[in-house]
Every structure is written in C-alpha cells, then in structure tokens.
C-alpha positions, -999 to 999 in steps of 0.1 A, spaced: 0 0 0 10 36 -4 28 52 25 -1 75 31 -23 45 40 0 17 50 -15 -15 62 -1 -25 96 -9 -62 96 -5 -90 71 -41 -97 61 -44 -102 23 -59 -75 0 -96 -82 -4 -129 -63 -11 -136 -43 20 -171 -44 35 -166 -20 63 -141 7 71 -141 21 107 -123 54 110 -108 69 142 -83 96 149 -60 71 168 -62 42 191 -59 60 224 -71 43 255 -106 57 256 -141 44 257 -149 52 221 -118 35 208 -126 4 229 -161 2 215 -149 5 179 -124 -23 185 -152 -45 199 -173 -37 169 -145 -43 144 -138 -78 159 -175 -87 160 -181 -77 123 -150 -97 113 -162 -127 132 -194 -126 112 -175 -128 80 -173 -92 69 -140 -78 56 -132 -50 80 -105 -23 79 -98 -2 110 -84 31 96 -66 55 119 -53 89 111 -24 89 136 -4 58 144 -5 61 181 -24 50 212 -25 24 240 -48 1 220 -25 -4 190 -16 -38 203 -53 -47 207 -63 -48 171 -78 -82 163 -58 -104 139 -90 -107 118 -91 -69 112 -68 -51 89 -53 -20 105 -46 9 81 -28 40 92 -29 72 72 3 82 90 -4 119 95 3 140 125 -32 153 131 -66 139 121 -76 169 99 -45 162 78 -59 128 69 -83 142 43 -63 135 12 -48 102 24 -84 90 33 -97 101 -2 -69 80 -18 -77 50 5 -115 53 -4 -107 55 -41 -84 25 -40 -103 2 -16 -139 14 -21 -153 -1 11 -191 -5 10 -195 17 41 -172 39 61 -182 47 97 -163 74 116 -163 82 153 -152 113 172 -156 149 159 -126 155 137 -128 120 122 -165 126 115 -156 158 96 -128 142 77 -148 110 70 -177 128 54 -155 152 34 -133 125 21 -162 102 12 -179 130 -7 -147 138 -26 -141 101 -34 -175 99 -50 -165 124 -76 -143 97 -91 -168 69 -89 -164 55 -54 -198 45 -39 -189 42 -3 -218 51 21 -208 72 51 -221 70 86 -210 94 114 -211 82 149 -215 107 178 -202 93 211 -209 122 235 -234 149 245 -222 175 220 -236 207 235 -216 201 267 -186 184 252 -181 215 229 -180 238 259 -144 226 266 -132 242 233 -120 278 229 -149 300 218 -135 306 183 -127 269 177 -161 259 191 -180 280 165 -160 266 136 -162 230 148 -200 231 154 -205 247 120 -184 219 104 -201 192 123 -235 206 113 -226 203 77 -210 169 79 -240 154 98 -264 167 72 -243 154 44 -237 119 60 -259 91 47 -268 82 83 -261 94 118 -257 70 148 -254 79 184 -252 60 216 -282 71 237 -315 88 233 -303 117 254 -273 122 231 -295 120 201 -319 146 213 -290 169 222 -273 163 188 -305 172 169 -309 205 189 -273 215 188 -267 209 151 -302 216 138 -306 182 121 -337 161 120 -341 138 150 -355 111 127 -322 109 109 -304 99 141 -303 62 149 -297 52 185 -275 21 189 -263 13 224 -226 6 226 -215 -30 222 -200 -31 256 -208 -66 271 -187 -92 253 -174 -126 262 -140 -111 263 -152 -85 289 -165 -113 312 -133 -133 308 -112 -103 315 -132 -96 347 -123 -131 359 -86 -128 352 -62 -131 380 -50 -98 397 -24 -93 423 -29 -60 442 -27 -56 479 -57 -32 480 -79 -59 464 -70 -88 486 -97 -105 507 -101 -87 540 -87 -54 528 -108 -22 532 -133 -18 504 -121 -1 472 -141 26 455 -131 27 418 -132 54 392 -123 47 356 -116 72 328 -95 100 315 -83 124 342 -101 153 325 -126 180 333 -154 160 318 -149 131 343 -148 155 373 -128 131 395 -122 161 418 -158 157 431 -152 119 435 -121 127 456 -140 151 478 -169 126 482 -144 99 491 -128 120 517 -161 124 534 -167 86 533 -131 80 545 -135 102 576 -165 79 586 -151 45 578 -121 25 563 -121 26 525 -98 33 496 -102 51 463 -85 40 431 -89 60 398 -77 42 366 -67 65 338 -43 92 328 -47 128 318 -40 165 325 -58 165 359 -34 141 376 -14 168 395 -45 186 406 -62 154 419 -31 143 438 -28 178 454 -65 177 464 -61 143 480 -32 157 501 -52 188 510 -81 166 522 -58 143 542 -66 111 523 -35 108 500 -25 75 517 -58 60 507 -60 74 471 -42 57 442 -39 69 406 -20 41 389 -26 54 353 -37 34 323 -41 -3 330 -45 -29 302 -72 -48 320 -94 -25 340 -121 -52 342 -102 -73 367 -102 -42 390 -139 -34 383 -150 -70 392 -131 -68 425 -141 -32 435 -167 -26 462 -183 1 441 -176 19 408 -184 56 407 -191 77 376 -185 113 386 -188 128 351 -202 163 342 -214 149 309 -213 117 289 -228 100 258 -233 65 271 -207 57 298 -195 22 292 -180 18 326 -215 17 342 -225 -11 318 -193 -30 323 -196 -28 361 -232 -40 361 -222 -69 338 -194 -79 361 -217 -77 392 -203 -46 407 -226 -20 422 -224 16 409 -230 52 418 -234 78 391 -240 114 385 -273 121 367 -254 138 339 -264 142 303 -266 117 290 -268 80 294 -266 72 332 -304 76 336 -311 53 306 -286 27 318 -297 27 354 -334 28 345 -340 61 363 -319 51 394 -335 16 399 -302 -1 393 -279 23 410 -282 57 428 -281 88 407 -267 120 423 -266 156 410 -235 166 390 -208 182 412 -225 174 445 -199 158 467 -220 154 498 -248 136 479 -222 114 462 -206 106 495 -240 96 510 -247 73 480 -212 57 482 -216 51 520 -250 35 514 -236 11 488 -206 2 509 -229 -6 539 -250 -31 520 -242 -67 510 -231 -69 474 -263 -72 453 -271 -98 426 -275 -78 393 -301 -92 370 -290 -100 334 -318 -79 319 -301 -48 333 -271 -51 309 -285 -73 281 -295 -43 258 -258 -35 257 -245 -69 246 -223 -72 215 -248 -93 195 -276 -68 200 -255 -38 189 -239 -56 159 -273 -67 146 -284 -31 146 -251 -19 129 -254 -45 102 -289 -32 94 -278 4 95 -248 -3 72 -271 -22 48 -250 -53 49 -264 -87 41 -269 -108 72 -243 -135 77 -240 -163 101 -216 -160 130 -182 -175 124 
C-alpha cells in the first residue's frame, strides 16, 4: 500500500465491506467500543478495515488479527483528508463509519470527494458524547467553527448514529438536524472477552480479601470526568469508615487530583495508577464503581460494572446514566458536582451486601444486539456468526 495509507498487519488484500475510521487508538471508551465492533463484524465474515489517522495509542496492540489496520500516517486527524480520499478510491469499502468529531468531519468530506471519481462508499457518522456540553471545553473561536463543520457533515452523511436517546436529542438540537435521521444504537459493551477479563487473576494488595473496600473510578483524568468531586466525596466517606479510592486512567488533571487528596488528608488512601491494560479485573473486585462525570454520551464503565456484578453510583449527567440505570432503579443517581450527595450514596452502597444484578439490566448493551443493529444500518447482508 502507499505510505499514506499503510496496512499494519499482514491480512491479504480483499474487497472491504466496512471501514471504521478513528483519529487514533488512544485508551478511551470510544476506541474500545470501535475495537469491539470491528472484531464482531469480522467474526461474522465481513472484511473490516480499521483506519486510523495517527499511528499512536494504547490500543494499537489490541487490534484483532481478523481486522486489517490501516494507518494514514499523518500528525493530526484533519491532515488525513487526502490520504483518506486515496484510500477510499483504491479500496472502495461499501461503508465507512467514523467516530469522534474530527474523524467525522474528515470522514464525510473524504467520502464525498471520493464519490466524484466513482467511489460508492456510504458514510455514517457516529457521535459518542453529549455535543452541547462536550463542545463547551473548546475555545470559543474553535467551538463555533467546529459546530458549523459538524452541522454540515452530519447533514451530508448518509446516516447518523449515536449511543443514547439523550445524546441523540442533544445532537439534533445543537446541530439543527432532523431527529428522525439519528439512529440510537447502544454501545456493544458486554462481550465474552469482557466477562473473561473480569475473571482474570489480579495481584494488588488493596484488592486482597479482608482489605478495606475499594471505590473505583475509571476514565481519562479530565474536566469531563470530574474526578475532583469523587475525591471530595471519598474524603467524606473515609472520615467515617475505612475505605480506599483508586482511579484508573491518565490525563491532564493528575497533579490537581493528587494535590486535592493531600489537602483533604486522604492521600495515603487514594491511588492513581494510570492506564491499565485490563481495568475489568479491577472493576470486578471493587466494592463500588463511581461515575462522577459532568457529561457523557453512554458511559461504558457503568454497563461494564453491572455486567461484572459490581454496584455503581453515578451522576445524573447528560446523557446515558439515567437510561442505563433505569431512572436510578439499578444504582443511585446524584446531582453533578454534588460531593455530599455522592458521599452519601457511596456510603450507602458500601454498607449493603453486594447485590445480585439481573441479566436484563445489561442485556441491551451486549455485543450481538448492537452488531445486529449496525449491520442493518450499514445495509450489509446478514451473515452467520463465524
């Protein structure tokens, strides 16, 4: 292949059914979901390319052998326009689905450009977050340009998919697109691999039998995840009982969170180990998983925790937690940024015996359910599982 779209594994050239386009393979929830989807489509017999703009990320080693990894080898996602046009002209996948804002913009623009020379690839954009809130983190000048570009690309896409009804409603309002054009497909979160990874062995002194209960947070150390509120809530719990807090992930808020733990006098009981390759082994052994986010699209960690039998506490943020937890029936919902209410909910969960979580709580988020819906959206013929 040309250097601008070099294949990174040894799968033979073949007619591509599906191309999934991401900025990179960073260790985030969207990237993990797209990896799950790529593997499941390949297992059903579809020829799948996973196309990334920048060859980087913690999940590079996790690409399934059945999926061809194609790197555009650029420095920034927006520079991937011309290499992606060349890829689409050469490979002509039946459908390209992009995920995350810049990839969505580039994916639609490149697909439209490739059609000028006869390519017939359909393009689907996939929104993974609550856009009105997510865009607030951008500088004002960049926000206006990005929202304008996203509005155009979502209108030009053949279809739009998003991960929750709340995110879909927000997307329609924010970009001025028809709500009927947006297909809600819950993330393919619960997989056999997830359940197996949750049962994997783990040696950590905090998670040994008889140790104080561990409250777990998982996600990028960023403003969106608002782990500062979780640290404040944990400090209130810790002053009442023995407990520990572990937050898995890395990001720009690390120094601030460590300083806050010291200020609140709980640094010895707070651990930030960074990115871990198997967070599920931690989730399955935690006493509770807490989502403290200011906003989300469909937070996978809540679904993963429920599937692994771990009780959860979540902010009632836009959007996803209320849908996942069925209005709070399957885990307490607390106001965003409210440390006292979060502390109260954590203390309540820790004081109760570990519950048995019914399968129907997480079944809508299983891989087979989501893949069936994506196959229909992509207009692929149905194939038997491999």
